[in-house]
N, C-alpha and C positions, 0 to 999 in steps of 0.2 A: 504494500500500500504506500503511495507516495505522500509527500508532505501535504499536498493540497487536499487530498481526500481523507487524510487521517482524522478520525473522530467524528465523521458525519456520513450520511447516506451517500452511496455511490452516485456521482453525477449531480449532487445537489448544489445549487448555488449558495455560497456562504451567506449571502444576504437573506435568502429564503428561510434560513434557520432562525431568524428573529420572528417570533409568532406573537400575535396580539392575544393577551389574556383579557377576555371581555369582563371578567369579574373585577379586575383592577384598573383596566384601561391602559396598561403598560405593555410594552413589548418585552418578551423574554427569549433568551437564547436556548434553543433545544437542539443539542447536537445529536441526540439519539433518534431523532425523527418522531418522537412521541407527539401525539396530537395535543392541541391546546385543550384546556379544560372546557367542558360543555358550557354554553351560554346559560345564564339564569333564565327561569321561566318567563315567558312574555305575558305581561298582565292582560286581563280581558279588556277589550276595547270598549270604551264608554259609548253610550248612545250619542249620536251626533246632535249637537245643539244647533238651534237656529242661528243664522248669521246675526251678528251684532257684536257690540263691544264685550270684551271678556271682563269678568270681575277683576277689579284691581288694575285694569288697563292692559294693553297688549304687551307681550314680552318682545323685546327687541329681537328681530330676526326670526321670530317664530319659535315653536317648541323644538327641542332636540331629542334625538333618540339616544339609546344607551351608548352609542359610539361617538356621540358628540356631533353627529351630522344633523343638519336641518331636515325635517320630514314634513314640513308644512309648506306654506307658500314661500317660495324662494325669492329673496329680495335681491334685485340687481344693484349695480353700483350707483345707479341714479335714484335708488329708493323705491322704484316700482316693483311690482310683483307680477309674475306671469301665471299665477294660479297655482294649483297643487303641483308639487314636485313629481316629476315622472319617476316611478320606482325603477324603471329600466335604465334611465339616465344615471340614477344613483349607483346602480351596479356597474355601469361602465366607468364612472369617475373613480370609484373607490379603489380599484386595483392600481390606478395611476398614483393616487395619493399614498398608498401603501408602499409601492415600489420606491417612490421618491423618499419617503421617510426612512425606509430600510437602507436605501443607498446612502443617505446622509449619516445614518447611524454607523454604517460600515466604514465610510470614509473617516468619520470622526474617530472611530476606534483605531484605525490604522495610523492616523496622524498622532493620536495620543501615544501609541506605541513608539513612533519615531521620536517624539519629543522626550519621552521617558528614556528611550535608548540613548539619544544624544546627550541628555543630562548625565546619564550614568557613565557615558564615555568621557565626558569632560571631567566629571568628578574623579573618575579613575586616574586620568592623567594628572589632574591637579594634586590628588592625594599621593600619587607616585612621585611626582617631582618634589613635593614637600618632604616626603620621606627620604629622598636622596640627599637633600641639603643638610650639611653639618653647620652648626652655629657655635660661636664662642662669645661668652659674656666678657666684654673688654672694659667694663666699668664706665668711668666718666669720660673716657677718651672717645672721640668720634661724635657722630650726630644721630639723633633718633629719626630724623626725617630722611626719606629716600633721597630727594634732591631739594634743597631749599631754593629761595628766590635768586640768590646770588651765585657766585662761582662755587664749584664743588671739586673736591680732590679725592680720588679713589686710588687706593694702593693695591696693585695687583702683585701678589707675592708668589714667586715660584718656589715651591718647597722641594728641596732636593732629596727627600726621603726615598730610599731605594726599595722599599717593600713593594711587592707585587710581582706577578709572573713576568719573566723576561727582563727584569731590571738589574740582574746581578752584575751585568757588564759595566754599570755606571758607578760602581763604588761599593761602599760598605753597607750591607743589608741589615746589619745589627742595630743601626741607628733608626729606631722606629718613630722618632719625632721629626728628624730632619732639621735643616737650617734654611735661612732665607737665601735662596739662590738669586739669580738676576731678577731684580724687582722693577716694576714699571709704576711710575707715578703718573696717573691719568688726570690731567687738569682740564675741567670742562668750563668753558667761559660762561659768565653769568647770563648772557643773552643767548646761549646755546648756538652761537654762530660758528664756533671753532673749538678745537681741543688740542692739547699738547701732551705728548707721551714722552716722558723722560726716563730713560733706563739708568738705574743706579747699580754700578758694578758691585758684585759680591765681595771683591777684594779692596773696596774703598775703605780707607782708614778714617774712622769717625768716632765721636764720643757717644756712648750709649747711656742714656739717663736712667736713674732709678725708676722702677716700673711697678705699679700696684696691680696685682693680678687677682682674679677671682678663682677660688678653689672649688672643687667639686661639692664640698659641703656647704657652700655659700659664704664662707669666710674670705677675707682678703689677706694677701701676703705681698709684701714689698720685696721685689727682686733687686738686689744692688746693681747699680750701673757699672760701667767699665772704669778701671783705674787708668785714666788717660785715654788714648785712642786705641781702637781695636778694629778688626775686620767687621764690615757691615753685616755679613752673613751671620754673625754671632748675636744679632739683635733678636733672633728667634731660635728657640730650641736649646739654648744654653742656660743652665741653672734654673729652668722652669719658665723662661721668658715665653710669652704668648704673642700672637699677632699684634696685640695692643702695644707691646713693647717696641715692635718694629714701627708702628705708626708714630709713637712718641719720638723714636730716633729720627724719623724723616721730618717730623715737625721741628726738632732741634736743628737739623741740618739745613732746612730750607726756609724756615720762618713761616710756613704755611700751616693752616689747620687742615688735618686729614679727616675726612668725613666717614669713610668706610674702607673696609679691606675685603679683598677676594683672594683666597689662597688656593692654588692648584698644585697638584702633584704630577709626577711623570706620566701617570696613566692618563691624565686629562689630554695630554698632547696626542697620545695614540688614539684615544676614542674620539676626540673632537675632529682630528684630521680625517678620520675614517667616515665620520657622520656627514661631513660636508662633501664627501666624494673625492677627497684628495686636495692637496695644495700645490699650486704650480710654483716651481723655483727655477732659476736659471743660473748656470755656472759658466764662468769664463774658461775654466779648465776642469778636467776631471777631478773628482774628489773621492779619495779612497782612504779609509781608516785602516792603516796597517798595524797600529800599535794599541788602539783603544779597545779592541775586542768587540766592536759593534757590527762588524761586517758591512759597514757602509761603503758602497761602491756606486757612484753616480757619474755619468758621462758629462762631457762639456755640453752646454746648451740647455734646452728645456727638458724638465722632468716633472712629473706629478707624483708626489709622495704622500704616504699616509701610514698610520699605524707605527710599527716598530721602526720603519725606515725614517719617518718624520722625526721621531724622538732622537734617533741616531744623528740626524742632520743637525738638530738644535743643540745637542750635547757635544758635537765634534769641534775640536780646535786644531786637529792635525791637518796639515796641508794648507792652512791659512797663512796670511802674510807673516805674522809674528808668532803664530800659534798661541795667542794670548786670549784672555777672557774678553778683552775689548774687541778683538776681531770677531769673536763668537757673537758678541752682542749685536754687531752690525748685521750678521746673518740672521739672527733672531728677529730683528726689527723688520727685515724684508719679508720674512716668513709671516710675521703677524700682519703686515700690510696686505700680503697676498691672501691670507685667510679672511681678513675683513672684506676685501673685494668679493671673494667667493660667497661670503655670507650675504652681502648686500645685493649682489647681482644675480645670484642663483637661488640660494637657500630660502630667503625671506618670501619668495613667491610660491613656495611649495609647503603647504601645511604639514605634510608627512615628513619632509626633511627637517622642518623646524622642530617637530616633536622629537625626532631622532637626535638633533643637535642639543635640544634642551635636556633630554634624558642623559646624553653622554656628558654634558657639561656639569650637570648637578650631581652626578655620581662621584665626581672627583673634586667637588667644590666645598670649601668651608668659608663662611662669611660671618660678619658681625650681626647681631640681632636686629639692627636697624634695617637690614635688607634680607632678613632671614626667612623669607617665604617666596613661593613661586609668584604670587601676585606682585610683591614688591620688586622682585628681580625683573618681572615683565615691565613694570612701570619704568624702571631704570633703563632697560633695553630700548623702550620706545623713545625715551628722551635722547639717549645717545644716538639712536638711529636717525634722528633729525639732522645730524651734522653731516654736511657734505664731505666726502672722502678727501677732496682736494684741500679742505681746511683743517685736516688732522695732521699735525706735524709730529714726526718722530725724531728723537735725538738722544744722544748719550750725555749724561752729566759731564761737563768739561772737567777733565782731570789732568794731572801731571804725575810723573813718577814720584814715589815717596822719597824725599830727600834724606830721610833718616836711615835708609837702607843702602849699604855699599853696592849691593846688586839688587836693584828694586824688583820686587815681585808684587808689591801692592802699590796703590795710587792714593792721591789726596786731591781734594777739590782744587781746580785751577783758581789761584787767588784773585785773578782779574775777571775771568769769564764766568765762573760759577756764580758769583754774586750778581752779575748782570742777568743771568738766566733766572735766578731766584727773584730778583727785583721785578722782572717782567711778569712772572707768574703771580707774584703778590699783588701787582697792580692790574692784573687781568688783561695784560697786553697780548694781542694775538701775534704769533710768529708768521702768520700768513697775511696777505693783503685783503683784509675784510673791511669794506667801506663802513659797515655798521660799527665795527670796533674803533675805527679811526675817529668817527664822529663822537663816540662815547668818551674816548680819551680827551678830546678837546672840550667836551661839555663838562667833564669832571674837573679839568684844570680851570675852566671858566668859573665854575661854582666857587672854587677856592679864591680866585683872583678878584671876584666881584664883592667879597665881603668887606666889612669894616676893619680897619687896621688901628692898632694901638700905636702910640708913640714909642720909639725905641727905648726911651728912658723909663717907660712903664713896664717893659718886658722883664719878667723875673724867671730865671731858668737855672737849673742845676745841670751840669754837663758831666757825663760819665763815658768812659771808654769801654765799649762792649765788642771790640774786634777791629777797631781802627788801628792806624799806625801807632807805634809806641810814643807816649807823650802827647797824643792827639787831644785829650781833654784839656790839659793845661794850655796848649797852644791855641785851642779854639777860644777859651775864655779870655786869653790875652788879646786875641784879635777882636772878639766881640766888644770888649771894653775900650780898646784903643781906636778901632777903625769903624765899628758899627754903632757905637753909642749905647750899647746894652751894658750899662754899668752894674746892673743888679744880676749879674751872672756869677756862678761859683763852680769851681773845679771840685768834683766829688770822687776823683780817681777812677779806679776800675769798677766796672759794673759787676754785680753778683754772678752774672752768667753772660756768656756771649750772645749776641743777637745776629740774625742773618742779614739784617740791613739796618741802616740808621732810622731811628724812630723818635718822634716827639709826642709824649703823653701829656695831655692837658685836660683840665676840667671844662665842662660845657661853657661856663661863663668866662673862660680864658681864650675863646676862639679868636678874638681880635689880636691877642698877643701871639697866638700860634701863627696866624697869617703873616704877621709882621716878621717873625723869626724865619718863617718859610721863605719870605721874600729875600731876607738878608743872606740866608745860607743856600738858597736854591734847592729847597727841599721839595720833593714831589708830593702830590696829593696822598699817595699811599703811605707816606711816612708819618702823616698826622693821625694820631690815635686818641680820639676823645674817650675819656674815662670818667665815670661818675665817682670813682674812688679818689681821684685826684682833687683835693680841696682847692677851691678858688683862692683861698687866702695864702696858700703856700706857692712855691715856685713850680713851674713846669719841669718836666724831666726830659732832657735830650740825651739819648744814648747813641753814641757813634758806632756804626757797624763797619764791616769790611768794604762797603761801597764808598766810605768816606776817604777822600784823598788827603786834603789839607784844608785848613781854614781859608775861606775866600773862593774855593773851587766849588761850583754848584754840585749838589747831590741830586741827581734827577734820574728817573726811570728811563732807561734807553728804549728806543723804538725798535731796535734790532740788535743782534749780537752775532759776531762772526764765529759760529760753530757749525760743524757739519750737520745738515738736516735733510730729511726726506719727507715726502708726502704720501699719505695712504693710497692715493690714486695712481702712484707711479708703479709701473709694472717692472718686474725684474727682467722679463724677457721682452725685448723690443720687437715690434712687428707681430 
């Protein structure tokens, strides 16, 4: 018996199995072919009455039989009647009404099944994706909102944990936590017109701050920071440091507020590259790993790689120019750009591929609680998807060889170019030519310049050195008093902690003083930090950062910086 005839009489129309029950006036489904209950006895017909008005007035439309049909004079649309209803006409009309009603009921039942099935399908995937996502409570670091109204910074951490099938060739499998491998800082412009992706080398020497972490029992534990500088990759997985510690490290390094983190492991590369149908790469010369044990062997020219081969490509440094981590980062950026293009040009138009990609991504994904659900990640993806690929800039944090090592194997931030990059990110300046961004920058500066200014003699400011040249605070105070007329300035020595850029903290009622000092020193709008905590009766606080050169030289956010950059729409393979 086939599926269509199962449970009903052979050859019966499904709709014909809905039978009217005259006792209830409802249709009932009878799959076994059983007849409907017999109709109730028909009452005796009363003696016809003489024509005339009925007691209590006529019933609208005339009397109705037990099926709800009119059986007296039938009233037309214009209100006239044609006399007694023809019983033969009633028998002809009734099958049409029954078939129509049964057809509607059958169609409604099918549609209900489709809707319920679709809801179940959506719930299945929503529940599955939510179950895939791992979350970490990072305490008070980060943001509770998915994306706020202004700029947003998302830290994408590559976890170098080696657990998982096939990952033995990439290092020690005994480390079940891993460390922060090459990490991407994803800066999203406040107007969503552009984005900048900055790769932070794992071998960058930096200071790791003390970090408060949440334990499994709900308690908190402070993990001590580094003694001096150490490798960036130790910001996660060493001494119990969680991704929140990596976020704090990046905040100390860049002067930016990091809103969220997303952490992927090696398996994510394999599953994601497979889910999108492979990622196109292009090589100037053949690439073969003879020492790394990955069996990577790619020819010159164009190749489409996925799975194990994609991971081998991203982890490989053999055969590259200097066989260094920096060379490898360049290859990784091109791979990421190629995958972004594949996602936007091919995958987003296919619901089935999108589900495969979402499933693959979430299986290897750990995030903070602020974006720890499928719906929140979807909101984030939609916002990021609005950015044109040509306005997504990829770069590596400008670095130089570590001068403290005789044979450098680690790097430090470039003392000139790194602060410029940080300054542009802090001021939300686009690295691409976006007209909307250029107008916004001019409007922001105009808002600063159009305000009221105090007299130089009324400006009160304490000056600290938070990363500027040695003796910068004292020299600045001397210049302010002798050349700028700011006699109420004082040298407070070194700041408690270094800052990423020069900043002026002032109370709301000191805005006129802040504008005057900004004019005198050439401070950019991003350097001015209004704070309710700074009392208007006391002095403002000027902390000089690494972007400060010398007194009298303007401190301003650059519009561009001379560092290697690429765009997400640039193809590895030309033609």
